[in-house]
N, C-alpha and C positions, 0 to 999 in steps of 0.2 A: 663480538669478536670471540671466536672459539679458539682457545689456546690448548685444548686437549690434544693428545697425541693421536693422529689419524691411525686407523687400524689396517690400512692397506699395506700388504707386505712389500711391494716394490717401493712405496714411499718410505717405509721404514728402513729399507736397505740404503737408499740415498741419504736419508736423514742421518743415519749412523756414520756414513762416509763424511757427510758435512761436519759432524761433530769432531771427527778425527782430524780433519783438515784444519778446523778452527783451533783445536788444542795445540796442533803442531806449529801454528802461526804465532802462538804465544800472547793472544789478547788477554785482558783481564777477565776473570771468571764471570763477572757481571755482564761484560760485553758478550761473552759466549752465550749466556743465558738469553740476552736480548735478541741476538741474531737467531738463535734456535727457536725462540718463541715466535719470531716473525715468520720463519719457515713453516712452523706448525700452523700458524694462522692462514698463510697462503695455501698450504696443503688442504686445509679444511674448506677454505673458500672455493677453491677450484676442484673439489672432490678428488684430491690426491693426483690430479693429472697435471703435474708441474713440468714435465719434460718438454712439452711443446708449447709453453706459454710464449706469447708474443710480447714485444715491448708495449704495444697498445693495450693488451690485457692488463699488464702490470701497471701501466699508467692509470687506467680506469680504476683498478683496485685501490691504488694509493690515493687517488683523488677522492674516491668514495670514503675511504678511511678518514681522510682529513675532514670531509664534510660531516661525518657521523660521530667523530670523537674530538676531544680537545687536543691540541698539539702536545701538551705534556703527557697525555695518556698514550701517544703513539711512539714514545721513545723506547 
């Protein structure tokens, strides 16, 4: 699971917008970090092409994640 920040400029733009929306929503900072880490992982997995993901692609991704990692490491 790659949690590094993807280098794609368009992904970066959407990622920063995502962070702003999260901060305005008021969740705990640890939740913001967890949500942000999840988006970075998804971005890396799908080569930063996250705008057109289908629910089936995400279902497959999360299923594969559960198969390859323990439940506690997926939080």
